[in-house]
N, CA, C and O atoms as a printed pandas DataFrame, in Angstrom:
     atom_number atom_name residue_name chain_id  residue_number  x_coord  y_coord  z_coord
0              1         N          UNK        A               1   -3.766    0.607   11.592
1              2        CA          UNK        A               1   -4.774    0.479   10.552
2              3         C          UNK        A               1   -6.149    0.243   11.149
3              4         O          UNK        A               1   -7.169    0.433   10.487
4              5         N          UNK        A               2   -6.165   -0.169   12.393
5              6        CA          UNK        A               2   -7.433   -0.320   13.084
6              7         C          UNK        A               2   -8.436   -1.163   12.338
7              8         O          UNK        A               2   -8.138   -2.284   11.924
8              9         N          UNK        A               3   -9.637   -0.617   12.165
9             10        CA          UNK        A               3  -10.744   -1.352   11.543
10            11         C          UNK        A               3  -10.509   -1.649   10.066
11            12         O          UNK        A               3  -11.227   -2.462    9.485
12            13         N          UNK        A               4   -9.525   -1.013    9.452
13            14        CA          UNK        A               4   -9.236   -1.240    8.029
14            15         C          UNK        A               4   -8.278   -2.404    7.781
15            16         O          UNK        A               4   -7.985   -2.716    6.627
16            17         N          UNK        A               5   -7.782   -3.054    8.840
17            18        CA          UNK        A               5   -6.764   -4.082    8.676
18            19         C          UNK        A               5   -7.252   -5.256    7.826
19            20         O          UNK        A               5   -6.528   -5.716    6.942
20            21         N          UNK        A               6   -8.456   -5.743    8.076
21            22        CA          UNK        A               6   -8.977   -6.883    7.309
22            23         C          UNK        A               6   -9.138   -6.513    5.839
23            24         O          UNK        A               6   -8.830   -7.318    4.961
24            25         N          UNK        A               7   -9.622   -5.294    5.564
25            26        CA          UNK        A               7   -9.746   -4.841    4.178
26            27         C          UNK        A               7   -8.362   -4.768    3.525
27            28         O          UNK        A               7   -8.204   -5.133    2.360
28            29         N          UNK        A               8   -7.364   -4.300    4.273
29            30        CA          UNK        A               8   -6.007   -4.236    3.742
30            31         C          UNK        A               8   -5.508   -5.631    3.380
31            32         O          UNK        A               8   -4.930   -5.821    2.310
32            33         N          UNK        A               9   -5.723   -6.600    4.250
33            34        CA          UNK        A               9   -5.296   -7.978    3.953
34            35         C          UNK        A               9   -5.956   -8.482    2.681
35            36         O          UNK        A               9   -5.310   -9.150    1.873
36            37         N          UNK        A              10   -7.244   -8.169    2.489
37            38        CA          UNK        A              10   -7.931   -8.558    1.253
38            39         C          UNK        A              10   -7.277   -7.893    0.044
39            40         O          UNK        A              10   -7.169   -8.496   -1.024
40            41         N          UNK        A              11   -6.842   -6.641    0.222
41            42        CA          UNK        A              11   -6.285   -5.876   -0.895
42            43         C          UNK        A              11   -4.868   -6.291   -1.273
43            44         O          UNK        A              11   -4.357   -5.831   -2.294
44            45         N          UNK        A              12   -4.223   -7.132   -0.496
45            46        CA          UNK        A              12   -2.911   -7.653   -0.881
46            47         C          UNK        A              12   -2.935   -9.174   -1.015
47            48         O          UNK        A              12   -1.888   -9.821   -1.030
48            49         N          UNK        A              13   -4.142   -9.739   -1.112
49            50        CA          UNK        A              13   -4.289  -11.196   -1.155
50            51         C          UNK        A              13   -3.518  -11.824   -2.307
51            52         O          UNK        A              13   -2.935  -12.897   -2.148
52            53         N          UNK        A              14   -3.508  -11.177   -3.452
53            54        CA          UNK        A              14   -2.745  -11.662   -4.599
54            55         C          UNK        A              14   -1.500  -10.795   -4.656
55            56         O          UNK        A              14   -1.494   -9.738   -5.286
56            57         N          UNK        A              15   -0.445  -11.251   -3.991
57            58        CA          UNK        A              15    0.730  -10.415   -3.824
58            59         C          UNK        A              15    1.908  -10.801   -4.680
59            60         O          UNK        A              15    1.967  -11.886   -5.257
60            61         N          UNK        A              16    2.841   -9.882   -4.743
61            62        CA          UNK        A              16    4.126  -10.125   -5.392
62            63         C          UNK        A              16    5.124  -10.470   -4.294
63            64         O          UNK        A              16    4.867  -10.188   -3.123
64            65         N          UNK        A              17    6.252  -11.070   -4.646
65            66        CA          UNK        A              17    7.245  -11.380   -3.614
66            67         C          UNK        A              17    7.673  -10.128   -2.849
67            68         O          UNK        A              17    7.779   -9.044   -3.423
68            69         N          UNK        A              18    7.912  -10.288   -1.574
69            70        CA          UNK        A              18    8.371   -9.175   -0.736
70            71         C          UNK        A              18    9.780   -8.804   -1.157
71            72         O          UNK        A              18   10.626   -9.674   -1.365
72            73         N          UNK        A              19   10.024   -7.537   -1.280
73            74        CA          UNK        A              19   11.334   -7.036   -1.688
74            75         C          UNK        A              19   12.073   -6.532   -0.448
75            76         O          UNK        A              19   11.585   -5.647    0.256
76            77         N          UNK        A              20   13.231   -7.091   -0.193
77            78        CA          UNK        A              20   14.067   -6.650    0.921
78            79         C          UNK        A              20   15.175   -5.761    0.380
79            80         O          UNK        A              20   15.872   -6.125   -0.567
80            81         N          UNK        A              21   15.328   -4.603    0.983
81            82        CA          UNK        A              21   16.352   -3.659    0.544
82            83         C          UNK        A              21   17.474   -3.659    1.573
83            84         O          UNK        A              21   17.331   -3.106    2.663
84            85         N          UNK        A              22   18.575   -4.275    1.220
85            86        CA          UNK        A              22   19.712   -4.305    2.123
86            87         C          UNK        A              22   19.445   -5.049    3.417
87            88         O          UNK        A              22   20.186   -4.903    4.389
88            89         N          UNK        A              23   18.392   -5.843    3.430
89            90        CA          UNK        A              23   18.081   -6.618    4.624
90            91         C          UNK        A              23   17.502   -5.805    5.766
91            92         O          UNK        A              23   17.278   -6.345    6.848
92            93         N          UNK        A              24   17.252   -4.507    5.552
93            94        CA          UNK        A              24   16.769   -3.670    6.642
94            95         C          UNK        A              24   15.406   -3.054    6.379
95            96         O          UNK        A              24   14.766   -2.566    7.311
96            97         N          UNK        A              25   14.947   -3.063    5.135
97            98        CA          UNK        A              25   13.640   -2.517    4.793
98            99         C          UNK        A              25   12.875   -3.559    3.992
99           100         O          UNK        A              25   13.458   -4.306    3.207
100          101         N          UNK        A              26   11.555   -3.601    4.200
101          102        CA          UNK        A              26   10.716   -4.542    3.462
102          103         C          UNK        A              26    9.615   -3.796    2.735
103          104         O          UNK        A              26    9.034   -2.851    3.269
104          105         N          UNK        A              27    9.330   -4.226    1.509
105          106        CA          UNK        A              27    8.247   -3.660    0.721
106          107         C          UNK        A              27    7.476   -4.794    0.082
107          108         O          UNK        A              27    8.067   -5.739   -0.439
108          109         N          UNK        A              28    6.171   -4.703    0.121
109          110        CA          UNK        A              28    5.336   -5.690   -0.536
110          111         C          UNK        A              28    4.074   -5.032   -1.055
111          112         O          UNK        A              28    3.642   -4.001   -0.539
112          113         N          UNK        A              29    3.483   -5.633   -2.084
113          114        CA          UNK        A              29    2.243   -5.099   -2.627
114          115         C          UNK        A              29    1.431   -6.234   -3.225
115          116         O          UNK        A              29    1.931   -7.341   -3.427
116          117         N          UNK        A              30    0.186   -5.941   -3.500
117          118        CA          UNK        A              30   -0.681   -6.934   -4.104
118          119         C          UNK        A              30   -2.008   -6.322   -4.467
119          120         O          UNK        A              30   -2.202   -5.111   -4.365
120          121         N          UNK        A              31   -2.931   -7.181   -4.898
121          122        CA          UNK        A              31   -4.265   -6.704   -5.236
122          123         C          UNK        A              31   -5.293   -7.660   -4.661
123          124         O          UNK        A              31   -4.997   -8.808   -4.330
124          125         N          UNK        A              32   -6.507   -7.148   -4.556
125          126        CA          UNK        A              32   -7.601   -7.982   -4.075
126          127         C          UNK        A              32   -7.938   -9.025   -5.133
127          128         O          UNK        A              32   -7.991   -8.728   -6.326
128          129         N          UNK        A              33   -8.160  -10.231   -4.679
129          130        CA          UNK        A              33   -8.538  -11.300   -5.611
130          131         C          UNK        A              33   -9.809  -10.918   -6.358
131          132         O          UNK        A              33  -10.742  -10.379   -5.765
132          133         N          UNK        A              34   -9.847  -11.191   -7.635
133          134        CA          UNK        A              34  -11.015  -10.970   -8.495
134          135         C          UNK        A              34  -11.407   -9.502   -8.628
135          136         O          UNK        A              34  -12.532   -9.211   -9.035
136          137         N          UNK        A              35  -10.512   -8.565   -8.296
137          138        CA          UNK        A              35  -10.854   -7.147   -8.428
138          139         C          UNK        A              35  -10.386   -6.579   -9.763
139          140         O          UNK        A              35  -10.678   -5.426  -10.081
140          141         N          UNK        A              36   -9.670   -7.366  -10.539
141          142        CA          UNK        A              36   -9.159   -6.878  -11.811
142          143         C          UNK        A              36   -8.171   -5.738  -11.644
143          144         O          UNK        A              36   -7.995   -4.927  -12.553
144          145         N          UNK        A              37   -7.529   -5.674  -10.493
145          146        CA          UNK        A              37   -6.555   -4.617  -10.237
146          147         C          UNK        A              37   -7.160   -3.318   -9.751
147          148         O          UNK        A              37   -6.442   -2.335   -9.570
148          149         N          UNK        A              38   -8.470   -3.289   -9.535
149          150        CA          UNK        A              38   -9.117   -2.059   -9.084
150          151         C          UNK        A              38   -8.857   -1.779   -7.604
151          152         O          UNK        A              38   -8.856   -0.620   -7.189
152          153         N          UNK        A              39   -8.640   -2.813   -6.812
153          154        CA          UNK        A              39   -8.349   -2.656   -5.397
154          155         C          UNK        A              39   -6.990   -3.282   -5.122
155          156         O          UNK        A              39   -6.736   -4.433   -5.476
156          157         N          UNK        A              40   -6.124   -2.509   -4.489
157          158        CA          UNK        A              40   -4.768   -2.983   -4.245
158          159         C          UNK        A              40   -4.234   -2.362   -2.960
159          160         O          UNK        A              40   -4.848   -1.470   -2.374
160          161         N          UNK        A              41   -3.087   -2.853   -2.545
161          162        CA          UNK        A              41   -2.448   -2.321   -1.349
162          163         C          UNK        A              41   -0.954   -2.545   -1.408
163          164         O          UNK        A              41   -0.460   -3.387   -2.157
164          165         N          UNK        A              42   -0.242   -1.772   -0.601
165          166        CA          UNK        A              42    1.205   -1.912   -0.493
166          167         C          UNK        A              42    1.615   -1.534    0.920
167          168         O          UNK        A              42    0.944   -0.751    1.591
168          169         N          UNK        A              43    2.736   -2.109    1.361
169          170        CA          UNK        A              43    3.247   -1.764    2.685
170          171         C          UNK        A              43    4.757   -1.621    2.631
171          172         O          UNK        A              43    5.417   -2.140    1.732
172          173         N          UNK        A              44    5.279   -0.917    3.598
173          174        CA          UNK        A              44    6.716   -0.684    3.718
174          175         C          UNK        A              44    7.048   -0.696    5.195
175          176         O          UNK        A              44    6.405   -0.005    5.985
176          177         N          UNK        A              45    8.043   -1.474    5.572
177          178        CA          UNK        A              45    8.524   -1.499    6.959
178          179         C          UNK        A              45    9.950   -0.982    6.936
179          180         O          UNK        A              45   10.809   -1.537    6.251
180          181         N          UNK        A              46   10.203    0.089    7.694
181          182        CA          UNK        A              46   11.545    0.684    7.658
182          183         C          UNK        A              46   12.494    0.014    8.659
183          184         O          UNK        A              46   12.119   -0.934    9.349
184          185         N          UNK        A              47   13.713    0.520    8.724
185          186        CA          UNK        A              47   14.765   -0.076    9.551
186          187         C          UNK        A              47   14.415   -0.091   11.034
187          188         O          UNK        A              47   14.912   -0.934   11.781
188          189         N          UNK        A              48   13.560    0.837   11.465
189          190        CA          UNK        A              48   13.207    0.904   12.883
190          191         C          UNK        A              48   11.961    0.093   13.207
191          192         O          UNK        A              48   11.549    0.019   14.365
192          193         N          UNK        A              49   11.355   -0.519   12.185
193          194        CA          UNK        A              49   10.177   -1.337   12.397
194          195         C          UNK        A              49    8.864   -0.595   12.200
195          196         O          UNK        A              49    7.798   -1.162   12.441
196          197         N          UNK        A              50    8.917    0.663   11.767
197          198        CA          UNK        A              50    7.685    1.399   11.510
198          199         C          UNK        A              50    7.013    0.871   10.247
199          200         O          UNK        A              50    7.672    0.614    9.240
200          201         N          UNK        A              51    5.710    0.715   10.314
201          202        CA          UNK        A              51    4.926    0.206    9.196
202          203         C          UNK        A              51    4.174    1.350    8.539
203          204         O          UNK        A              51    3.502    2.135    9.206
204          205         N          UNK        A              52    4.297    1.431    7.229
205          206        CA          UNK        A              52    3.543    2.371    6.415
206          207         C          UNK        A              52    2.735    1.532    5.433
207          208         O          UNK        A              52    3.205    0.495    4.964
208          209         N          UNK        A              53    1.530    1.974    5.124
209          210        CA          UNK        A              53    0.706    1.211    4.189
210          211         C          UNK        A              53   -0.169    2.151    3.366
211          212         O          UNK        A              53   -0.469    3.276    3.767
212          213         N          UNK        A              54   -0.565    1.648    2.207
213          214        CA          UNK        A              54   -1.453    2.372    1.297
214          215         C          UNK        A              54   -2.480    1.380    0.760
215          216         O          UNK        A              54   -2.137    0.255    0.398
216          217         N          UNK        A              55   -3.738    1.806    0.713
217          218        CA          UNK        A              55   -4.769    1.037    0.027
218          219         C          UNK        A              55   -5.312    1.906   -1.089
219          220         O          UNK        A              55   -5.451    3.119   -0.931
220          221         N          UNK        A              56   -5.615    1.289   -2.211
221          222        CA          UNK        A              56   -6.166    2.012   -3.358
222          223         C          UNK        A              56   -7.438    1.318   -3.826
223          224         O          UNK        A              56   -7.509    0.091   -3.890
224          225         N          UNK        A              57   -8.433    2.126   -4.150
225          226        CA          UNK        A              57   -9.655    1.638   -4.771
226          227         C          UNK        A              57   -9.894    2.526   -5.980
227          228         O          UNK        A              57  -10.391    3.644   -5.844
228          229         N          UNK        A              58   -9.543    2.037   -7.160
229          230        CA          UNK        A              58   -9.592    2.833   -8.380
230          231         C          UNK        A              58  -11.006    3.218   -8.798
231          232         O          UNK        A              58  -11.177    4.085   -9.655
232          233         N          UNK        A              59  -12.022    2.591   -8.209
233          234        CA          UNK        A              59  -13.407    2.934   -8.528
234          235         C          UNK        A              59  -13.881    4.186   -7.795
235          236         O          UNK        A              59  -14.950    4.714   -8.099
236          237         N          UNK        A              60  -13.097    4.662   -6.838
237          238        CA          UNK        A              60  -13.470    5.838   -6.056
238          239         C          UNK        A              60  -13.000    7.125   -6.740
239          240         O          UNK        A              60  -12.079    7.092   -7.555
240          241         N          UNK        A              61  -13.630    8.259   -6.411
241          242        CA          UNK        A              61  -13.129    9.546   -6.921
242          243         C          UNK        A              61  -11.704    9.775   -6.430
243          244         O          UNK        A              61  -11.311    9.223   -5.402
244          245         N          UNK        A              62  -10.928   10.579   -7.147
245          246        CA          UNK        A              62   -9.511   10.774   -6.837
246          247         C          UNK        A              62   -9.277   11.173   -5.379
247          248         O          UNK        A              62   -8.298   10.730   -4.779
248          249         N          UNK        A              63  -10.137   11.986   -4.802
249          250        CA          UNK        A              63   -9.920   12.423   -3.416
250          251         C          UNK        A              63  -10.255   11.352   -2.386
251          252         O          UNK        A              63  -10.022   11.552   -1.194
252          253         N          UNK        A              64  -10.798   10.218   -2.826
253          254        CA          UNK        A              64  -11.102    9.100   -1.929
254          255         C          UNK        A              64  -10.430    7.808   -2.376
255          256         O          UNK        A              64  -10.645    6.755   -1.776
256          257         N          UNK        A              65   -9.626    7.883   -3.416
257          258        CA          UNK        A              65   -9.041    6.705   -4.035
258          259         C          UNK        A              65   -7.999    6.026   -3.149
259          260         O          UNK        A              65   -7.867    4.803   -3.180
260          261         N          UNK        A              66   -7.257    6.806   -2.359
261          262        CA          UNK        A              66   -6.155    6.266   -1.565
262          263         C          UNK        A              66   -6.379    6.456   -0.073
263          264         O          UNK        A              66   -6.869    7.496    0.368
264          265         N          UNK        A              67   -6.016    5.442    0.693
265          266        CA          UNK        A              67   -5.969    5.545    2.152
266          267         C          UNK        A              67   -4.509    5.346    2.552
267          268         O          UNK        A              67   -3.857    4.406    2.099
268          269         N          UNK        A              68   -4.008    6.227    3.397
269          270        CA          UNK        A              68   -2.606    6.207    3.828
270          271         C          UNK        A              68   -2.552    5.892    5.312
271          272         O          UNK        A              68   -3.352    6.410    6.092
272          273         N          UNK        A              69   -1.603    5.038    5.705
273          274        CA          UNK        A              69   -1.420    4.659    7.104
274          275         C          UNK        A              69    0.048    4.826    7.489
275          276         O          UNK        A              69    0.938    4.543    6.686
276          277         N          UNK        A              70    0.297    5.277    8.696
277          278        CA          UNK        A              70    1.660    5.407    9.206
278          279         C          UNK        A              70    2.302    6.740    8.904
279          280         O          UNK        A              70    3.421    7.001    9.345
280          281         N          UNK        A              71    1.613    7.593    8.158
281          282        CA          UNK        A              71    2.123    8.921    7.823
282          283         C          UNK        A              71    0.941    9.884    7.778
283          284         O          UNK        A              71   -0.184    9.491    7.473
284          285         N          UNK        A              72    1.210   11.130    8.081
285          286        CA          UNK        A              72    0.148   12.132    8.081
286          287         C          UNK        A              72   -0.245   12.561    6.670
287          288         O          UNK        A              72   -1.367   13.015    6.446
288          289         N          UNK        A              73    0.679   12.418    5.717
289          290        CA          UNK        A              73    0.390   12.842    4.354
290          291         C          UNK        A              73    1.314   12.135    3.368
291          292         O          UNK        A              73    2.233   11.412    3.753
292          293         N          UNK        A              74    1.047   12.363    2.101
293          294        CA          UNK        A              74    1.788   11.736    1.005
294          295         C          UNK        A              74    3.291   11.988    1.109
295          296         O          UNK        A              74    4.087   11.069    0.917
296          297         N          UNK        A              75    3.677   13.209    1.406
297          298        CA          UNK        A              75    5.093   13.584    1.456
298          299         C          UNK        A              75    5.871   12.819    2.521
299          300         O          UNK        A              75    7.084   12.652    2.396
300          301         N          UNK        A              76    5.197   12.356    3.558
301          302        CA          UNK        A              76    5.869   11.628    4.641
302          303         C          UNK        A              76    6.002   10.131    4.370
303          304         O          UNK        A              76    6.654    9.421    5.135
304          305         N          UNK        A              77    5.398    9.651    3.300
305          306        CA          UNK        A              77    5.502    8.231    2.964
306          307         C          UNK        A              77    6.885    7.911    2.405
307          308         O          UNK        A              77    7.518    8.772    1.795
308          309         N          UNK        A              78    7.361    6.677    2.609
309          310        CA          UNK        A              78    8.604    6.250    1.956
310          311         C          UNK        A              78    8.455    6.309    0.432
311          312         O          UNK        A              78    7.352    6.174   -0.097
312          313         N          UNK        A              79    9.559    6.509   -0.252
313          314        CA          UNK        A              79    9.566    6.653   -1.710
314          315         C          UNK        A              79    8.857    5.494   -2.410
315          316         O          UNK        A              79    8.132    5.720   -3.379
316          317         N          UNK        A              80    9.047    4.270   -1.947
317          318        CA          UNK        A              80    8.416    3.101   -2.568
318          319         C          UNK        A              80    6.894    3.232   -2.595
319          320         O          UNK        A              80    6.253    2.857   -3.577
320          321         N          UNK        A              81    6.318    3.762   -1.521
321          322        CA          UNK        A              81    4.865    3.904   -1.476
322          323         C          UNK        A              81    4.393    5.093   -2.304
323          324         O          UNK        A              81    3.308    5.042   -2.883
324          325         N          UNK        A              82    5.174    6.148   -2.370
325          326        CA          UNK        A              82    4.821    7.264   -3.251
326          327         C          UNK        A              82    4.831    6.795   -4.711
327          328         O          UNK        A              82    3.977    7.197   -5.501
328          329         N          UNK        A              83    5.794    5.949   -5.060
329          330        CA          UNK        A              83    5.837    5.378   -6.408
330          331         C          UNK        A              83    4.617    4.502   -6.659
331          332         O          UNK        A              83    4.020    4.565   -7.733
332          333         N          UNK        A              84    4.246    3.693   -5.687
333          334        CA          UNK        A              84    3.057    2.837   -5.795
334          335         C          UNK        A              84    1.812    3.688   -6.070
335          336         O          UNK        A              84    1.001    3.340   -6.928
336          337         N          UNK        A              85    1.663    4.788   -5.352
337          338        CA          UNK        A              85    0.529    5.679   -5.565
338          339         C          UNK        A              85    0.568    6.251   -6.979
339          340         O          UNK        A              85   -0.447    6.262   -7.675
340          341         N          UNK        A              86    1.721    6.719   -7.397
341          342        CA          UNK        A              86    1.847    7.294   -8.752
342          343         C          UNK        A              86    1.452    6.285   -9.821
343          344         O          UNK        A              86    0.795    6.640  -10.799
344          345         N          UNK        A              87    1.848    5.034   -9.640
345          346        CA          UNK        A              87    1.553    3.990  -10.618
346          347         C          UNK        A              87    0.079    3.588  -10.615
347          348         O          UNK        A              87   -0.396    2.971  -11.569
348          349         N          UNK        A              88   -0.638    3.930   -9.564
349          350        CA          UNK        A              88   -2.045    3.509   -9.432
350          351         C          UNK        A              88   -3.031    4.665   -9.490
351          352         O          UNK        A              88   -4.170    4.516   -9.049
352          353         N          UNK        A              89   -2.630    5.790  -10.012
353          354        CA          UNK        A              89   -3.520    6.962  -10.112
354          355         C          UNK        A              89   -4.641    6.783  -11.124
355          356         O          UNK        A              89   -5.702    7.384  -10.958
356          357         N          UNK        A              90   -4.450    5.984  -12.158
357          358        CA          UNK        A              90   -5.467    5.796  -13.211
358          359         C          UNK        A              90   -6.647    5.029  -12.664
359          360         O          UNK        A              90   -7.606    4.770  -13.392
């Protein structure tokens, strides 16, 4: 995530409990404090320890609304993160 890591931490500051799937995968999400849900983030760690993450800023145009980490494109993201993106398109 490089220089975006601090922004990502801000975007999950108000988080939901981490969801463990079978004890081998982790998923978590949250939103930036005081953003009214306009800025949010989610992450997924797979069985091999690879980290995937998404940041959303709903105030941006659709082509700039999402930042993806750990995958080259949407199709390569784990299903949980694709669902997160779908739920945050508005």
